[in-house]
N, C-alpha and C positions, 0 to 999 in steps of 0.2 A: 469457576471451576469446581466450586464446592458441590457436594451432593445435594441435589434439589429435591425437596419434598413438598407436599401440600400443593400439588399442581392444580391449576384452575381448569375450568372446562375447556379452555383453549389450549391446554397442554403446557402452559407456562406459569411460573409463580405469579400470584396476584400481589398480595401485600405481605407475603411471608417474609421472615427475616432474611432468608437466603436470597431474596430478590434484590437486596441492597449490598453495596460493597462493604468489605470488612472495615471496621472502624480503624482509622489511621490515615487513609487517603481521603482528603476532603472531596465532597461532592457538590461544592458550592462555588466553584470557580468559573465555569464555562456557561455562557449564555448562547442564544441563537446566533448572534453575529460572529462570535469567536468560533462557534461550531462550524459555521460556513467556511471561515478562514482555514480551519484545520482540515476540513474535507477537501476544499479546493486545492490546498497545497499537497495533500496526500495523493490525490488522483492525478493532478496535472504535474507530471514529472518532467525532467529535462528531455525525455524522449519526444515531447511535442515539437522539439526543434528539428528533429530528423525524420520522424515517422510520416508527416504529411508528404514530403518529397519521396521518401523511400516507397511508401505504399502506392503513390501515384505512378511511380515507375513500374510497379508490378501490375497495376490494373488499368492505367490510363484514367480518363475522366470517370469511368465506372467505379472508381475508388469511392465515390460519394455514396454508392450503395453499401459498400463495406463499412464506411463510417456510420451510416444510418443504422445498420444492423448492430454495430458495436455500441452505439448510443442506447439502443433498445436493451441490449444485454446489460449494459452498465446500470440502466434505470431499474431493471429487475433485481440485480444484485444489491443495489442501494436500498431498495424497498425491503428486501429480505433481511439484510443486516440491521436496518433501522428497526424493523419489527422485533427482532431478537434482542437487540441492544436496549431498546426502550423498556422491554419487559424484564430483562435480566441484566441490569446495569452493574456488571462486575468487571474487575480489572482483567480477568481471565479471557474475556471476549470469546473468540472462536473456540477456545479450549473449554470454556464453561458450557457453551451450547452443545458441543460434542459429548461432554460428560452427562448432561441432562438427557440427551436423546439416546445415548448408547451406554457407555460406562466410563469409569474414571481412566481406564487404560487407553481407550480411544481418545478421550479428552487430553490426556497427558501427551500422547504421541502427536496429536494435532497441534497442541501448543508448542512442542519442540519444532515441528515443521515450520510453523510461522515465526518462531523465535529465530531460527537459523536463517530463514528467508529474509526477515526484516533486518537482521544484524549484518548479514553479508551484503544486503542491499545498500548499507551505509558505506560501502566501499564503491559500489557502482555509481550511485547518484552523485556524490561529490566529485568523483573522477570525471564524470561527463562534463560538469561545469569546469573542472580543471583543464580539460582538453581545449575547450573553447577559449578560456582566458589566456592560456599559454600561447595559443595560436595568434590571438589578437596582440599580445605583447611581443610576439616575435622571438620568444625564448624556446629553449629545447623542451621536447615533450616530457622529459623527466621532471620538469617543473610542475607539470600537471598533478603529479602525486603530492607534491608539497602544498599546492593550492588546495587540493582535495582534503588534505589533512587539516588545513586551516579552516575550511568550511565545516568539517566535523568538529573541530575544537569550538567554533562559535555555537554550534548546536548543543554541545556538551555544557558550556557555560550558561547558555540560555535555559536549559532544562534544569540544571542544578539550582538556578535562581528561583524556581517555583513555577507552578502552572500559570499563575496570573501574569508574571513577567513573560513567560514563554508564549502565552496566548496573545498578549499585546504585540509582541514582536511578530507573531504569526499573522495577525490582522494586517500589519503594515506590509509584510512580504506578499500576502495573498492579493492585496490591492495592487501592488506593483505587478504581479504576475498577470492579473486580469487586465490591467491597462496595457501591458506589453502585447498581449494576444489580441486585444481589441484594436490597437493601433495597427498591428501587422495585418489583420484581416481587412480593415477599412481601406488601408493603403493599397492592398492587393486588389480588392474588388473594384476600386475606383480606376484601376489601370487594366481592366479586363481586355483581352485580345479577341478579335473576331475569329470565329471558327475554333475556339479552344475546346469545344466538346465533340469535335469530329477528328478521327473516329472515336466513338464513345467507349467501346470495349475492345481495344486492339489485341488484347491477350485473352479474350473470352472469359468464360466462367472460372476456369482455373486461376486466372490472375486475380479475380475478385476474391476467390477462396483463400489464396495465399495472403492477400491483404488482410482478410478477416483474422487469420491466425496471428499475424504480427500485431494487429490492433487490439487483440484480446488483452495483451499486457499493458496497453496504453490506458486501460480503464481499471487496472488494479489499484486498490487504495480504499475502496468503500469499506473494507473490513477493518482498516486501521483505527478509525475513530471509535469502533466498538469497544476497544480496550479503555477508552477514556469516558465511556458512557456514565460511569458512576460519579464523575466529576462535573457533570452538567447540573445546573441549578434545579432543573426539573426534567429528567430524562424522558418521561412520557410525553411532555409537551414540546420541549426545545429540540430534542434530537430528531424527531420526524420532520419538524419545520426546517431545521438546518439541512437535512437530507434533501427534501423537496426543492429547496432553493438552489442547492448546489447541483442537483441533477439538471435543472434548467440551465444554470450558468455554464456548466461543463459541456453540455450538449450543444448549446448555442456557440460557445467559443470554439469547440473542436470542429463543428460543421463549417463555421465561418472561415477558419484557417484552411480547412480542406478545400473549400470552394475557391478561396483566394489563390492557393497554390495551383489549382487546376486552371483557372481562368487566365493566369499570368504565365502559364506553362513553365513554372519554376521547378522543373523536375526532368528526369531523363538521363542524367549522368550522375556519377558518384559525387562530384563536386557540387552540382546543383542540388542534389538531394540533401547533402550535408548542410548547405547554407540557404535552403529554401525560405525558411522563416526569417533568417537574417536579411535576405534580399528584400523581403516585404517590409521589414522594419526600416531598412535604409531609406526606402522611399517615403515613409511616414515621418522619420526623425531626421533625415538629412545626414545620416552617418554611413560609414562604409558597412558593407554586409558583414564582414568579419567582426568589426567592433560592436555592431548592433546585436549580433548573435551572442557575443561574449557577455554583454551586459544582461541579456535575457537569460542566458544559461546560469549566470552567477545568482541572479534573483531567484530563479526557479529551483536551483540546487539547494540554496540556503533554506528556502521555504519547505521543500520536500524533506530534507534531512531533519530539520527541526521538528516537523510533524511526526515523522516515523520514530525518532528517538523518544519522543513523548509517549507514543503509543506502545511500542515494543517493550519499553522499560516497565510499563505497567503489567504486561504479560509476564515478563521475567519475575516480577514481584509475586504474581499470582501462582506461578509454577513453583516458586520457592515456598510459598505458603502451604502448598499441597505436597511438599517434599519431593518434587520432581527436579529441583535444583538445590544447590547448597544454601543453607540458611542465611549466610551473610548477604546474599542477593536480596533478601527480604527487608533489609535495613531501610528505615525511613528517617529523613532528616527532621529537624524541628520545624521545617516548612512543609511537612507532609509530602516530601519528594522521595520516591523510591530510588535513592541514590545508588544502591547496589545494582539495580536494573539499568540505570542510566550509564554507569561505568561499564557494565557488561556489554551493552549494545554498542557503545562507542569504542570500547576496547576491541571487540570482534571486528568492527568496521576498520579501525586503525590497523589491526593485524592483517586484515585482508588487503589493505593498501600496501603494507610493507611486503607481503608475499607477492602481490602483483608487480611491485616495483622491482623486486629481486628477480622474479621469473619473467619480467617484461610481458606481463599479461595485460590485455586491454579489457574494456567493458564488454566487448563482444564475446570474450572467453568466459567472463565471470557471470554474466547476466543469466545464463541458463540455470544456474543453481537456484537463485530465488524464484525465477519464473516457474520452474517445474514444481517446486514446493508450494507456491501460491496456488497453482492449479489444483493440486491435491487438497489444499485447505478449502478451496471454493467448493469442491465436490462434497466434502464432508459437511461443511457448513450449510450448504443448501439442502443436503439430505437430512440434516438435523432439523432444519426449519420445516421441511415437509412432515416430519414425524411429530414435531412439537406444536405447530401452529394450526389452528382451524380457521375456517372462514376464507374470505377472498384473498388474503395475503398468502395463504397456503398455495393457491393456484399460481401466484406470482413466483413463489419459491420453487414450485415444481417446474415452471417454465425456465427459470434460471438454471436449475439442475440439468435439464435436458440440453440447453444451449451450451452449458459448460462442458457437458459430457461429449458434445460434438467436437470440441477442441482437444479433448484428452488423447485421442490416438496419435496426434502429432508430437506428443511428449514421450512416447514409448522408448525412444532412444536414450532417454535420460532417467529411466526408472531406478537405476542404481542409486541415485541421489536420495530419494525418500527412503529407500531400503536401508542405506547406511545410517541416516538420521534416526530411523525407527529402532534399529539395533542399538544405537548409542543411548536413546532415551530409555528403552526397556532395560538395557544393561545397567545404566546408572540407577534406575529405580530398584532393580533387584538387589544390587550390592548395598544401596542405601537402607533398604528394609532389613537386610541382614545385619547391618551396623546398628540399627535401632534395637534389634533383638540382643545383640552383644552388649549394648549399653543398658539393658534392663527395661526397654520400652516395648516389651512384647505386645502389650495391649494396643498401643498405637499402630505398631506394625501389622498386627492381625486385622485391625479395623481397616487399614489402608488396603490390604490385600482383598478383604471381603468386598469393600466398596468398588475396587477395580474390577472384580469379577461379576458385579451386578450388571445385567443387561437391560 
């Protein structure tokens, strides 16, 4: 997020000091394998358990066209974020890119958008796993909130232990997620029913379009690892490799699951949609559909929560570094962990769970908050890439910007969310700079304002 200077011909810092993360957070912990694990866990969320059935009900077998389109968009977004992150490996991630492309005010607001989205998301993802596990155990749905809180607590402890411990746990969880989806897809495809593709598009093009909108959020997560880019052993080498490998894995697993659901006709009613992947797993593992879905949901929820706490806590650290958040959030432990950021992200997630429990809110009511903000972040990030990057990657970023913009009109009903977050971000920044002046730090406050005004 720092002001970038000395831009290379491609529009991004080459070997300038600002291209490296601030001293304090280690950049030697993550290799290619761990990067793949973090990417896989960030992208493949618990929604994979319900989206294949839900979207198949919307579009019929033609949903495979929607999945293919979404895989293409995901690959474009992944390439864009990898290009930015490998050249600007900073904890600020999307906020850093927006600052470099536009100005510090745009960067700070973008950072707040993603911080709120990622933190509120830590109520949605664990609660999804909690629902499945509570259902399998035959206990009341209010237990789902307690289970979700336990998942969040595991992610908290894992991240406070340091990036090495967290990344090792992530590898194990990612392998489990990959195996679960592989078993489900193989079990489903091996039990294909005759005539499963007829009629191919019972709801026409509108059904496919609705499925695309829903699936847009199934591929969110490519931006998450960008905040950890500075902790790769060699960001320019390892991060693009990890991205490319994960793009292939995610595309294959998603398409295989989608095909398996279609050919077994595991969709069409609310109950079937909810347990579509669970039914496929039950055939491969010999378990009941509910139990299989619960086990898968627990592994996926743990993996996704752990990855996003690691990512968003680094963003919180970067925002505090640039005076967009209180300074205690910038605190680093003796293990180079941004503990302030970890506690902030998990604290917001825990508070979200408490509010959801009191107000009896479910994931379907909460999810539109992070979803709307992430869409806005994607628009700004891809626009930043178009402005900063030259060469073939710029064309990929432009394509990602266009495809993302196509989904934007469907979020107009929730525009109040980014507006409120923007007001909060700018309001905090304004009063914070006034406080700096009152404390006699006029020079720092003046520099901050001048930097924010630079376009």
